C-alpha positions in Angstrom: 29.6 -70.5 -98.4 29.6 -67.0 -100.0 29.4 -65.4 -96.5 32.2 -67.5 -95.3 34.4 -66.5 -98.2 33.6 -62.8 -97.6 34.5 -63.2 -93.9 37.7 -65.0 -94.8 38.7 -62.2 -97.2 37.8 -59.5 -94.7 40.1 -61.2 -92.1 42.9 -61.4 -94.7 42.6 -57.7 -95.7 42.4 -56.6 -92.1 45.5 -58.6 -91.2 47.3 -57.1 -94.2 46.4 -53.5 -93.2 47.6 -54.2 -89.6 50.9 -55.6 -90.9 51.7 -52.4 -92.7 50.5 -50.2 -89.9 52.5 -52.0 -87.2 55.6 -52.1 -89.4 55.4 -48.4 -89.7 55.1 -48.1 -85.9 58.1 -50.4 -85.5 60.2 -48.1 -87.6 59.0 -45.0 -85.7 59.6 -46.6 -82.3 63.2 -47.6 -83.2 63.9 -44.0 -84.2 62.4 -42.7 -81.0 64.5 -45.1 -78.9 67.6 -43.6 -80.7 66.7 -40.2 -79.2 67.5 -41.4 -75.7 70.9 -41.8 -74.1 73.2 -43.7 -74.4 71.9 -44.3 -78.0 71.5 -40.6 -78.6 75.2 -39.8 -77.9 76.7 -42.9 -79.5 77.6 -41.1 -82.7 79.7 -38.5 -80.8 81.5 -41.1 -78.6 82.3 -43.3 -81.6 82.3 -41.1 -84.7 82.1 -42.2 -88.3 80.8 -45.4 -89.9 82.0 -47.5 -86.9 79.7 -45.6 -84.6 76.8 -45.8 -87.0 77.3 -49.6 -87.3 77.4 -50.1 -83.6 74.3 -48.0 -83.1 72.4 -49.8 -85.8 73.2 -53.3 -84.6 72.4 -52.5 -80.9 69.0 -51.2 -81.9 68.3 -53.7 -84.6 69.5 -56.6 -82.4 67.5 -55.6 -79.4 64.4 -55.1 -81.4 64.7 -58.5 -83.2 65.5 -60.3 -80.0 62.5 -58.7 -78.2 60.4 -59.6 -81.2 61.6 -63.2 -81.0 60.8 -63.3 -77.3 57.3 -61.9 -77.9 56.8 -64.6 -80.6 58.1 -67.3 -78.3 55.4 -66.4 -75.8 52.8 -66.4 -78.6 53.9 -69.9 -79.8 54.1 -71.2 -76.2 50.5 -70.1 -75.7 49.3 -71.6 -79.0 51.1 -74.9 -78.4 53.7 -74.5 -81.1 56.8 -74.1 -78.9 58.0 -77.7 -79.5 58.0 -77.1 -83.3 61.0 -74.7 -83.0 63.5 -77.5 -82.4 61.9 -79.9 -84.8 61.8 -77.3 -87.7 65.5 -76.6 -87.3 66.3 -80.3 -87.9 64.5 -80.4 -91.2 66.0 -79.2 -94.6 63.3 -76.6 -95.2 64.0 -75.2 -91.7 67.7 -75.0 -92.5 67.0 -73.2 -95.8 64.8 -70.7 -93.9 67.8 -70.1 -91.5 69.8 -68.9 -94.5 67.0 -66.6 -95.4 66.8 -65.4 -91.8 70.4 -64.5 -91.8 70.1 -62.5 -95.0 66.9 -60.8 -94.0 67.9 -60.3 -90.3 71.5 -59.3 -89.5 72.2 -58.1 -93.1 68.9 -56.5 -94.3 67.5 -55.3 -90.9 70.9 -54.0 -89.9 71.1 -52.1 -93.2 67.6 -50.8 -92.7 68.4 -49.3 -89.3 71.6 -47.8 -90.7 69.6 -46.3 -93.6 67.1 -44.8 -91.1 69.9 -43.3 -88.9 71.6 -41.7 -91.9 68.7 -40.8 -94.2 65.8 -40.6 -91.9 62.3 -41.4 -93.3 63.7 -41.2 -96.8 65.0 -44.7 -96.3 61.6 -46.2 -95.7 60.1 -46.0 -99.3 63.5 -47.1 -100.7 63.3 -50.3 -98.6 59.8 -50.9 -99.8 61.4 -51.7 -103.2 62.0 -55.2 -101.9 59.0 -56.2 -104.0 60.9 -55.0 -107.1 64.0 -57.1 -106.2 61.8 -60.0 -105.2 60.3 -60.1 -108.7 63.8 -59.9 -110.2 65.2 -62.8 -108.0 62.1 -64.8 -108.7 62.9 -64.5 -112.4 66.5 -65.6 -111.9 66.2 -68.2 -109.2 62.6 -69.5 -109.6 62.4 -68.9 -113.4 59.2 -66.9 -113.0 58.4 -64.8 -116.1 58.3 -61.0 -115.6 55.1 -59.9 -117.4 54.8 -56.3 -118.8 52.8 -55.2 -115.7 55.6 -56.2 -113.4 58.2 -54.6 -115.6 56.2 -51.4 -115.6 55.9 -51.5 -111.8 59.7 -52.0 -111.5 60.3 -48.9 -113.7 57.9 -46.8 -111.6 59.8 -47.9 -108.4 63.1 -46.8 -109.9 61.5 -43.4 -110.9 60.3 -43.0 -107.3 63.7 -43.7 -106.0 65.2 -41.1 -108.3 62.7 -38.5 -107.1 63.4 -39.2 -103.4 67.2 -38.7 -104.0 66.8 -35.7 -106.3 67.1 -33.1 -103.5 69.4 -33.9 -100.6 68.0 -32.8 -97.2 69.9 -30.1 -95.4 72.3 -31.2 -92.7 72.4 -34.9 -93.9 76.0 -35.5 -94.6 75.5 -39.3 -94.9 72.2 -39.1 -96.8 73.5 -40.9 -99.9 75.1 -43.6 -97.9 71.9 -44.0 -95.9 69.9 -44.5 -99.2 72.5 -47.1 -100.3 71.9 -49.0 -97.1 68.2 -48.9 -97.6 68.7 -50.5 -101.1 70.8 -53.2 -99.4 67.9 -53.8 -97.0 65.5 -54.1 -99.9 67.8 -56.6 -101.7 68.2 -58.6 -98.5 64.5 -58.8 -97.7 63.8 -59.9 -101.3 66.3 -62.8 -101.0 64.8 -63.7 -97.6 61.4 -63.9 -99.3 62.7 -66.4 -101.8 64.1 -68.7 -99.1 61.2 -68.2 -96.8 58.7 -69.1 -99.5 60.4 -72.5 -99.8 60.4 -73.1 -96.0 56.9 -71.8 -95.2 55.5 -74.1 -97.9 56.3 -77.1 -95.7 56.6 -75.7 -92.2 54.5 -73.5 -89.9 55.2 -69.9 -90.8 54.5 -68.7 -87.2 57.4 -71.0 -86.0 59.7 -69.8 -88.8 59.1 -66.2 -88.0 59.9 -66.9 -84.4 63.2 -68.6 -85.4 64.0 -65.8 -87.7 63.7 -63.1 -85.1 65.5 -64.9 -82.4 68.4 -65.8 -84.8 68.6 -62.3 -86.0 68.7 -60.8 -82.5 71.3 -63.3 -81.2 73.6 -62.9 -84.2 73.4 -59.1 -84.0 74.0 -58.8 -80.3 76.4 -61.7 -79.6 78.3 -62.3 -82.9 78.4 -59.0 -84.8 78.6 -56.5 -81.9 81.6 -58.1 -80.2 83.4 -58.1 -83.5 82.8 -54.3 -84.1 83.3 -53.4 -80.5 79.8 -52.5 -79.5 79.3 -54.5 -76.3 79.9 -51.4 -74.2 77.0 -49.5 -75.8 74.8 -52.6 -75.5 75.5 -52.9 -71.8 74.8 -49.2 -71.2 71.6 -49.3 -73.2 70.3 -52.4 -71.3 70.6 -50.3 -68.1 68.6 -47.4 -69.5 64.9 -47.8 -69.1 63.5 -45.4 -71.9 65.3 -47.0 -74.9 64.7 -50.5 -73.7 61.0 -49.7 -73.2 60.7 -48.3 -76.8 62.6 -51.2 -78.2 60.3 -53.6 -76.4 57.4 -51.8 -78.0 59.0 -51.8 -81.4 59.8 -55.5 -81.1 56.1 -56.2 -80.2 55.0 -54.2 -83.3 57.5 -56.1 -85.5 56.2 -59.5 -84.2 52.6 -58.5 -84.8 53.5 -57.2 -88.3 55.1 -60.5 -89.4 52.3 -62.6 -88.0 49.6 -60.5 -89.7 51.6 -60.4 -93.0 51.8 -64.2 -93.2 48.1 -64.4 -92.1 47.1 -62.1 -94.9 49.2 -64.0 -97.4 47.5 -67.3 -96.5 44.0 -65.9 -96.7 43.9 -63.4 -99.6 47.1 -64.5 -101.4 50.7 -63.2 -101.5 50.1 -60.5 -104.1 47.3 -58.8 -102.1 49.1 -59.5 -98.8 52.4 -57.9 -100.0 50.5 -54.9 -101.4 48.8 -54.3 -98.1 52.1 -54.8 -96.2 53.9 -52.4 -98.4 51.7 -49.6 -97.0 54.3 -49.4 -94.2 56.2 -47.0 -96.5 53.2 -44.6 -96.1 52.6 -45.2 -92.4 56.4 -45.0 -91.6 56.8 -41.7 -93.3 53.6 -40.3 -91.8 54.5 -41.4 -88.2 58.0 -40.0 -88.6 56.6 -36.7 -89.7 54.2 -36.6 -86.8 56.4 -38.0 -84.0 60.1 -37.8 -85.0 60.1 -34.3 -86.5 60.9 -35.5 -90.0 60.8 -32.5 -92.3 58.1 -32.6 -95.0 59.5 -32.1 -98.4 57.9 -32.5 -101.9 60.5 -35.1 -102.9 59.7 -37.5 -100.0 55.9 -37.2 -100.5 56.0 -37.6 -104.3 58.7 -40.3 -104.3 56.9 -42.3 -101.6 53.6 -42.2 -103.6 55.4 -43.2 -106.8 57.2 -46.2 -105.1 54.1 -47.4 -103.4 52.2 -47.2 -106.7 55.0 -49.2 -108.5 55.2 -51.8 -105.7 51.4 -52.4 -105.8 51.6 -52.7 -109.6 54.3 -55.3 -109.2 52.2 -57.4 -106.9 48.7 -56.9 -108.1 47.2 -57.2 -111.5 44.7 -54.3 -112.1 43.2 -56.2 -115.1 41.8 -58.8 -112.7 39.6 -56.0 -111.3 38.1 -55.5 -114.7 37.6 -59.2 -115.2 40.3 -59.6 -117.8 43.3 -62.0 -117.9 46.9 -60.8 -117.9 48.9 -61.7 -121.0 
């Protein structure tokens, strides 16, 4: 029994590490896709915030749709494909749809906007979703915020201040990008509250599939026509390099979500979230290595501070010492 528990824990920890690693890769691949035409020149053709919105929703929508298709293939092979329609008919499934809309078109779109405007600086800011998740749990679910969680929240705020202390050269929209990253963190936190309700009664693999498909469809076929981005979408779909990178980013996003939920179910949400939050480290590292993100003291120090605070929010260090939290 002891060996079985150790193996179970090892699987959960491994899945959590993979979830953080693949989410960092997803972030990097989306940015790489943006370096190819027609995405690379979109900002010049459509200047200002309108161009940034169109670019964000083309990349975010294609990524999420591809992730949804990868997950559909996975659920087909595992015999869960029929559960998609059944889940949508149930009340928990409908609640999860609300969370999917908040976490997908709103939060994911804002995340890509943040990346486009502030680069890798947006990654650790988005990782503050754990902070907002604890806050919303206190308001909506009436969960008490213990001193440890409060201290972790304060540390996250300090890390955000450090990251924004020095504005990078040549980033005219840096502050706006950081604001969008905050919007992403708030959206993902709200999604977590809704998803917790739905996944308690329905298969999480099916809900993730629905979430990604819904996000991609809404981004590409509802939001883009409204903001005038169908031309860029059509041009992008005819270009092999960005489509290939977005197919790869969608695959990484699908793997990340599957592994995150697997980790949560085997070693608990607290440990699972702490392992997933390492995407802030991986994302910054990969951007430095592959996207020519400048290395500055503020991004390194701020990232470490935010990750430390996020881990403190989700994990009780006293448990490691065999003590109970007050």
